[in-house]
N, C-alpha and C positions, 0 to 999 in steps of 0.2 A: 486472620491467616493472610500471608503475603499471596497476592492473586498471581495467576500466570495467564498469558494470553500469547498471542502472536499477530503479525502484521495482516494476515488474512488470507492469501491464496495459498492453496494445497495443490500437491500433485494430481494432474488429470489422467485418468486412466486412457490405455491406448484404445479403447471402444469410444472414448469420448471426443478426442481431440479431432478426428476426422469429422465428426458432425459439426463441431464448432467451427472449424476451418471452412466446411462447405457453407455455412449459413453466413459467415463473414464475408464470403466471396460473392454472395449472391446466387450460389448454385442450388439447384433443387436439393431437398432434403424432406423426411417426413416428420413433420411437427409433435405428432404424437409419439414417435418413437425416440425424438429428441427428448421430450418431456420425460418420459420414461428413464432413459438412460442417465439423464442429469438427475433425477430424483433420487434412483438408486445411489449415485455417486456422492449426492449431498448426504443422504442417509447414514451412508459408510463413513463419510467424512466427520459427520457429527458423533457418530459411536467411537470412532477411534480418538477424536479429541477428549472426550468424556473418559474413555479408558485410559488416555495418558495423563489424566490429572489437569486439563486445561480448565481454568476458571471461568473465561470469557472467550465463548467459542464462536466461530464464523460459519458461513456456508460454503467456505472455501472459494468463493468466486467461480465455482464449478461450472456455473452456467455461462459464463463470460470467456470471450477468446483471449481478452487480456484486461488489465485493470484500468487503462486509459482509452483505448479505442472502441470499447464497447457502445460508447455514446453514439456512434454513428447510425446505429439501428434505432435510435430514441430521438435523435435531434435531425432536424432538416439543416440544409445549408452546406453540407459537406459532400466532396467528391475528388476523383482522381485518385492517384496514388503519387506520394511523393516519396523518393529515395530518401532515407535517412542518413545525415551526415554521420561518419563515424566519431565516436567519442574521441576527445582531443588525445586522451592518453593512448587509446588503441590504435589512433592513426599512426603512432610513431613506431609500433610495433606490429606490423601486418602480418609475420609469420606467425606471431602468437595468436591472432586474431583469428587466422585460418585454422590452428590447432584447436582453439576453444570453440570454433564454430561445429567441429567434429564430435566434440564432447556435449556441447549444451544444445546443439540442435539449431534449426533456422528460424527466424522471426518472420512466419509467413504471412502474418495479418495485414490488413490494408492500412496504409497510412494515408488517409484521406486529407484535404486542406478544407479550409473555410472559403467557399468560393460564393456564397449568398447568404442573405440573413439566417441567422441561426435561431431556430426556434423549436419548442417542443412539440413532437408530433406523435409520440408514440410510448406511453408508459407502462403499457401491458408487460413488456418484460420484467420490468422492475416488480409488478405485481406478482409475476410467475415467480422471480426469485423469492419473494416474500412467502408465497405459498409453500412452495418447496422446502424453505428453510424451517417455517413453523411445522409442517409435517414431520420434519426430520427431529425437531425439538421434540415433539410430542412423543415421538417412539423412543428417543434415545438421549435426551437432554432436558427433560422435564425439571425446571428450578435453575437450569443454568443460566447465567448472564450471557447475552448474544449481541451481536453486531453485524452490520452489512457495510462493505466497502462502497465508497462512491468516489468519482472522479472531481477534484477540485476545479473551480474555473480556470486557475492557472495552469494545472496539470494539462489540461484539454489543449491550452494554446501551445504549450510546449511540443505536444505529439501532433497536433493538427493545425500546422503553420497557417497564419491569415494571409490569405490572398484576396480578401474583399473588403474588409474594413479600413477606414482611413487611419486608424490609432490602434494600437493595443488596448488602450482604455475602452474604446468603443466595441471592440471584440469583447473584452471581459464583461462589459454592462450586459450585452446580450446573454452570454453565457450564464451570468448570475441568475438573470431572468429565467432561463430555460432550465437550469438545473435545482432550483429552489423547490419546485415540486417534488423532485425525487429526493432530496433531501428530508424536506417535512414529511412525506408519506413514509420513509425508513422509520422516523420517530414515532409518527402515528401510530405505527404497526406495533410500538411496544419494544423496539429494538434500537441499541445504540447505533449511531452512524460514525464511520471511520471516513474522514476526509484524507484522500491520498496526495500528499504535497511533494513529490521529489522535485518538482519545478523549483523550489525554494533552495535547493543544494545541487542536485545532480544536473540540472539544465544549465548551470554555469559552464559545463564542459561538454554537453551534447546540445540541446535544443536552442540555447540561447548562446552557444560559444563565440558567436561572431560580435558580440557586445563587449565594451569595456566594464570593468569591474563596477564603476559607478553607474552606467546604464543598467547592469544586472541588477544592482541594489534597487535602483528606482522600479525596475520591472517588477521584482518580486514584492516591493511594498504595494504596487497596484495589485498585484495578485492577492495577498492578504486582505486589502481593502475589499476586494470582490468576493471573496469568501466570507469575510464578515457581513457585507451586505446580504449575500445570498442565505445566510443562516440567522439573520437578525431575530427570527420567530423562536429559534431553538434555544433552549437552555445549555449553557456550557458544559454543565455536567453529563449532559446527554451525548456529547461528542468528544471524539478522539481524533487526532490527525497525526499522519506518518510523514516523518522527513527523512529522505536518504539521499545517498550519492551514487547510487546505481549497483543493482543487484546482479553484478558479474564479477568475475575474476581477473583483475588487470592491475597495472601499476597505480593507479588513482592517484597520479601524482599531479592531475590538475586539479584536485578536489578543491573547492573553496573552504578554507578553515572555519569550523564552526562559530568562532567568536566574531566572524565578520558579519554572519546572519543571525546571531542568537536573539537580538533584541527584536527584529522583525519576526522570526518565529514567535516569539513570546507575546506579540501583539495580536495574534489570532486569537479567536474567541474559544475554540475548543479546549476543555480543562485538561484532558489528557495527551501528552505529547509521546508518541513512539518514535524511537530515533537508534541509529546505529551505535553500539557500544562494544561490539564484540570483536569486530575485524580488525587486523593490525593497522590499519589506516586511521581508525578513530577510535579505538578504545581508550587512548589517553585522553580524550576531551570529556572524561569524566570531570576534570578539573575545570572546565569552562563552566559547566553547570554549577559546579561548587561556588565559582566566583560570580555568577551571575546574580542579578537582582530578580530572584523568582517570585511572581505573585503568589500569595497564599493559597489560590483556589487551584494552582496547576499540579497535575499529577504527572510524575516522571514513569515511563515505560521504556526503559533502556533495552536495546538489543543485547542479549547475553549470550545467544548462541548464534553462530554465524550461519548464515543462509547460501552461501557460496563455497561451503568446504563440507566435506563428509567426515571430516575429524568429528569425533564426539566429545563435547565437552563435558568433564567430569562434573558430578553435581557439587563436589568441593570447589573447583574453580568458579561455578555459577554462583555459589553461595557468597565466596569472597566479593565478586562483581556487585551482586546484590547489596552488601554491607557497605560498599562505597558510596553508593546512592542513599541508604538509610541514614549515613552520616550526615547527608546534605539535607534531607527534607523530612526525615522521619519515616518510620515503617508504613503508615497509612496513607504515605503519598509516593509509594513506589510499587510498580507492578512489573513483574519479569516478563519480558518479551523477547522477540526474534530481532536480528538486524532487518530482515525484510521477508518477502515472502518465499514460500518454496515452490510456487508455479505461477510467476507473473504473467507469461503468455502460454497459451495452449501450444504443446509440442517443444517448448523451450526450458532448458533448466538443467542444472548439474547434478542436484541432489536426488540420490537413489530414494524413492518414496518410503522405504522402510527404515532408513536413517532418520527422515523428518520426524517420524513418529517417536523413535527413539530419542532424539533431541529435545522434543517435546516433554517425554517423561522425564527426562533428566533435569529439564528446566523444573519441573515440580519437585523433583527430589532436593534439587539445589535450593529452592525457596523452603522447603521444609527444614533443611539444615539451618539456613540462616535464621528462620523463625525461632528455632530452638537456641540458638547462640544469643539472639537479640532480647527474647523474652517478651 
């Protein structure tokens, strides 16, 4: 059977967002109430994923304010708030940016910087994530494959700028040491780990936009080397990595082409690669995967449903997209996924929650159609 999955984050309910933002800002909140609300949300998220036919499920990142900035509650060395530069494509269309903010919501989370040595100080939030996820799996997802997301070292550098270390590489070295226990704890808990790596693509026009292309390629090469060092004790088949150009609706005319980064992406240790393959800026890049020298152990998990549009892709369209990738690597090395997450940051996102579940159900239906045709 062709498996289905998604990138990880799911829509957070209105009762959960205020608690996540309060904790992120250091405001007072009731830890017991927080745990109760998050557990309920994870329970419901797992139940709905299984109901939609998702083969490899996640906790929806429902206990995190965002997929990248959550680390400031686990690691020392971060402080302040650094305003984010607009993405290069959006900087050219300020009126569109304003319109999209009304639809998407505001990114209210803290954007800290590295201002002191980065070290692991509190892994309890991860243990809480694992506990809640396992509780939900026991209730609604017995036997399902499951994964938890974690920020890659390079992703952290792109969202939490370096204001302390003498070099990017020195920052990465401490991040690799600080994040290694999180990575290994996820796998030790019997879960797959997904390393989120939009730094390898999106950051070309966001966090690293001031670099030349040559400098950018050098930077992301170092990022992958840090990821590989931090996961050296984990088998590749227990790891997934997600590469994307940004989960927002915009021109994306500054996106770096896949062919310029694919060799660096393929040098990362995780066996499964999740990437954008449904939106109009990157769907054509299936041909890049076709022409690349893919190691035999790599599994392709292309995005076949768009996470920026409330259009519902038909199962037939999804099946056609799956078949392209099956022609490249064979049925056993293709997993149907989403372009990106459905709720990357608390209180921010365009997809209606009910549409997200319909998209995932159609993903399963499309995989079934492709399965029947391929045999």
